[in-house]
N, C-alpha and C positions, 0 to 999 in steps of 0.2 A: 594576559590575553592581548593587550594593546601592543606590547613590545613584539609579540609574536607576529601581529599583523603588519607591523612596520617591516619586519623581515620578509613576510610573505608578499607584501605589496611590491617590493623590489624584484622578487622572483617573477611575479605575474606580469609586470610591466615589460619585462624583457621577452616575454613570450607573445602569444597571440591575443591575450585578454588584458584589457586595460580597465581598471576600475579605480574610483577615487578612494584613497586610503581612509580619510576621516569618515566617509559615508559607511564603509564596510566596518570600521571599528565600532561605530554606533550600532549598526545592525547586528553584528555578531555579539555584542555585549548585551543585546536584548533591550536596549534603552531607546531605540529609534521610535519616535512618534509615528513616522510614516509607516513603518512595518506593522505596528499595531493597528493603525487606522485602516490599512488595506485589508488586513486579516478580518477586522471587525466588519468591514463592508461586505466581504464575502459571506461571513457568518450571518449578517443581517439579511442578505438576499435569500439565503437558504431558509432562514426562519420565517421570513415574510411569505415565502411560497407555500407554507403549510399552515400558517397561523389561522386562516379562516376555514380550514377544513374540519368537518365534523368527525367524530370517532369512527363512524361506519366507513367513511371515505378513506381515512388513513389505514384502517385495517384491511380495507378492500384492495388498496394498492399493494400492501405487503403480501396479501394472499396471492395477488397476481404474480408477484416476483417468485413466491414459493412454487406457484404453478409452472412458471417458466423453468424453474430448476427441477421440475418433475418430482417435487416433494409432496405436492397435493395433486389429486386427479382432476378430471373435468368437473366433478361435483364438489370440488374443494375439500375433499376428505384426505387426510394424511395417508400416504401410500404404504407406510410400514407401522406396525404396532409400536415400535420403539419411538417413532416420531409422535404418535398419538399420546404416548405416555408423558412426553415433555411439551405438549402443545401449549401449556400455560407459560412455558419459558420462551418458546419460539414466537408465539403470538398471544400475549396476555389479553384476556377479554376486556381489560380496563384500559387498553392502549388508546391514547388520544393524541391530538396535535401537541399538547403540552409535553408529552414524552418525547416527541420528535424534536421539539425545541430544546428540551433539556439535553438530549444527545448532542445536538449541534453545539451547544454551550460547552459540553465536556470536550468535544473534538477541538474546539477553539482553544480551550485552556491547555490541552495537552500539546498542541502545536507550538505554543509559546515556549515550551521547554526545549525546543530544537533550534539552536542558534543558526543552523544552516537554512532551515525553512524561514526563519525570521529575516535572514539576509535576503532571501528571494522576495519576500513581501516588501521589504524596503526598496529594492531595486524596481519592483513592479510599480511602485508609486510614481516613477518617472517615465513609465512606458505607456503606450497606447496599444490595446489589443482589439483592433477594429473588427476583425472577424468574430472573435468571441463576444464582444459587446453586442454586435448585431444579432448573433444567435440568441443571447440571453433576452434581448428585447423582443425578438419575434417568436421564440419557442420556449422561453424560460418558464412561462406559466404552466406549460405541460411537462417539461422535462425536469425542472428542479424539484417539484414535489415527489416525483418518481425516484430521483436521486436520494433524497432524504429518507424516503421509505426504504430504499434499498440499503442505506446505511443502517437502519434499524434491523433489517433482516440479517445483514452481515454481522452486526454486533451480537445479536441474539444467537445466531447459529454458531459463530466462532466460539463464543463463550460456552455454549452447550457442548461443542466438540472438545474443548479443553477440559471441562468438568467431568465428562464421561468419555474417555478414550474409545470405548466400545462403539460410540456413535460414528467414529471414523470408518470402521468396517461396514456399518449399516449403510452409510452414504455411498461408499465405494461399491457395495453390492447393488445399489440402485442405479448409480450413474454408468458403470461400465457396460452392463448389458443394454441400457437404454441408448447410449450413444452408438453402440454397435448396431443395434436394431435400426436406428435411423440413418445409418450409413455415414455418420459424421466423421469417424476416424479415416475412412477411405478418401475423404475429400479435403483433409487438412493440408495446409501448406507445410513445407519442410520445417519451417520455424515452429509452427504450432504443433506439429507432430513431435518434434524434439522437446518442446516445452511441456507437452502433456506427459511424456515419458519422465522428464526430470522432476515434474511436480507430483506425479503419482507414485514414483518410487519411494519418496519419503513417507507417504501414507502407508505403504506396504511395510516399510521399516518400522514405523511407529506401532503398527498393529503387532508386529513380532516382538518389539522391545517390551510393550506392555504385557504381552502374553508370557514372556520369559522372565520379566523383571530385571533385565540387564540391558545396558546401553554400552556399545563398544567405546572405549576411551577415545579413539581417534575418529569417532563418527563426525561426518560433515567435512572432513579435511579434503576429500576429493569431490564429492557431489556438489557442495556449495559453490566452490569456484567455477566448476563446469557450468552450473546454472547461470552464474553471473556472466561468464564469457559468452554464453548463447546470446544474451541480450546485447552485450558489448559488440559482438560480431555484426548484429543487425544494425546497431548504431553506426559502426564503421561503414557498412555497405550503403547506408543512407547519408553518409557524410556528416553525421552528427558527432564530430570528433571530440568536442569538449566533453560530452557525457561519456564517450568511450574511454577517455583517459581516466575519468573518475571511476568507471567500472573496473578498469585494470588495477587501480590502486586497491579497491575493495577486494578483488579476487585474490590478490597476492598477500593480503593480510588474513591468513587462514585461521580457523578455529584451532584450538590446541594449547592455548596459554594455560588452561586447566583441562583435565580430562572431560569429555562430554559425559553427561550424567543426568539422572532424574532430578527434578526439582524437589525441594523438601516436602511438598505436598503429594509427591508421587505421581503427579499428573503430567506436568510439562517436562520437556527435555532441554537442558541447558547446554549451550555451546559458548565457549569463551574466546572471543577474538581479542587482538591487541586493542587496548583502550576501548572496551566494549560499548560504553555509552556513546562515545563519539563515532564508533563504527556504525551503530544503529542509526545515529543521526545522519551519517553520510549515506547509508543505504537508502534511507527514506527520501532524501532529496534526489539521489541518483535515480531511484525507481520512479519517482514523480516525474523527473525529466524524461525518462524512457517512455512511460505510458502516455505522456502528453501528446505524442504523435498519433495516437489512435483517434478516430473520428468521434468515438463515444467515450472519450477520456474521463468525463465526470464520474461515470459509473465505475471505471477502472480504478480511479484514485481513491474511491471509498474504502477499498480493502486495506489501504495503507493508513487511513485517517481514523478509523474506528478506535475507540479507547482500548478494546481488548488487544489490539495489535500495537497501537501507537503509545500507549501509556506505559512505557518500558523504563523510564528514567531510574527507577529504584531497583529494577531487575532486568538490565539490558541483555543478560545471557539467555533470557526466555524469548527475546524478540523474534528470532528466526522460527521458533516453533509455532508461535501464534500467527506469524506472518504466513507461514506455509499452509496452515489450516485455512486461513481466509482465502489464500490464493487458490487452493484446491476447489473450494466451493465457487469462487468467482469464475474460474476457468469454465466450469460447467454452466454457470449462468450465461456466460458469453457464448459458448457453443450453442446452447439451446435457443437463446434469444435470436441469434443470427439465423439458425435453422428455421425458426418460426416466421421470421421476416421474409425469408426466401420463399417459403411455402405460401405465405399470404400475399406475396408480391408487394410487400410494403417497403418503402425506401428506408434505409438506415440513417442514423444521425450523421451529420457532417459538421462537426464542431471543431475540427482541427484548426489551430491558429499557429502558423509558423513562427510568429514573433514570440508567442508564449513558450514554445518548445526551445527556441534559441536562447531565451533568457534563462530558462531552467538549466539548460546545458552549461551556460556560462557560470552560473552560481554553483552548480554541481562540481565543475572542474576546480573552481577556487576553493570550495569546501574540501575537496580531496587533498589539495595541498595543505590546507589547515590540519586535516586529519593526520597527515604524515608527521607534522610537528607534534601533535598530541601523542603519537606513538613514541617518538623520540623522547618526549618529556616523561611519559609513563615508564620508560626504560632507564630513567635517571638522568636524562639530558637536562642541562640547565641553560636557560637563555643568558644567564650571567656569564656563561663560558664563552660567549661570542667575543 
């Protein structure tokens, strides 16, 4: 690992990004005190925001999120019998602040297994994010508990979708007519219209695959890179070139090292990219960098950080399946929450911090270079051959 970074440092310094080699070696090796400290600070802030809440309040915030997603009605009743049947999974009656704290602890533990994310936290220790810090100070007491509760909703719902693939169709049958009735699709930007199409198509595919019991061996080879290039194009248009370079490297490393197939449990669908664990690590930092430009980014990042999605180290080939399930539900949370704010005349969040996005992009780009070496190494390349 260290020898590789000496090689990479020389490549990066000749480009537009300059970082100190010893600092990155420590961060990527997972031994950086600074990276762990910053991650712990973030985790502590999230846990502190919910620690004093009683069980009724925690469950109430979760129910509000389910209502936003149109999964419970105005009377907080589940809108489909299939949801009612799994109510104990989606919102256990025993849910307390301790469950929220336990989930944040799991999210923190899982993040530590991604060297690219730990490199970001290391570099963040030496940066000031004035806009973000001001927002946390002024609005954190309201926003952070909602973010943690949303993480619980995302974890429970994504896990339920994985365990019962029929739930994917149930949700699709709720969300498609609802967003059409509200006129949401007609008012989407070009990017979000394309995003919706590229996110919903896999759901239709999954429904078919689970119905027929067959997954095409080349599944994902076309749709996945197109999905990545959509975001990469937006990064380029906004002059976020560092992250765009990372996205291009991701997109060109297609699934197909092994045929796409059902997981052993018959529930998930596996796609095998070159160096699959490192690919998932890179995708995570790349997508964190991309979504950081949204004003409401804390809610968007949740879909990447929940354990059902992010705990992929032992089975990275399932990463994209879980990630796509979470993205599908989050996309509708985003659509409906923005619609509700517009109708109510409420202002939206404004948490975007340019310095945060810039740092994410820098680390994402460097991580992509590292991933290229992982691919070479996995193909039999030896650093001793240098």
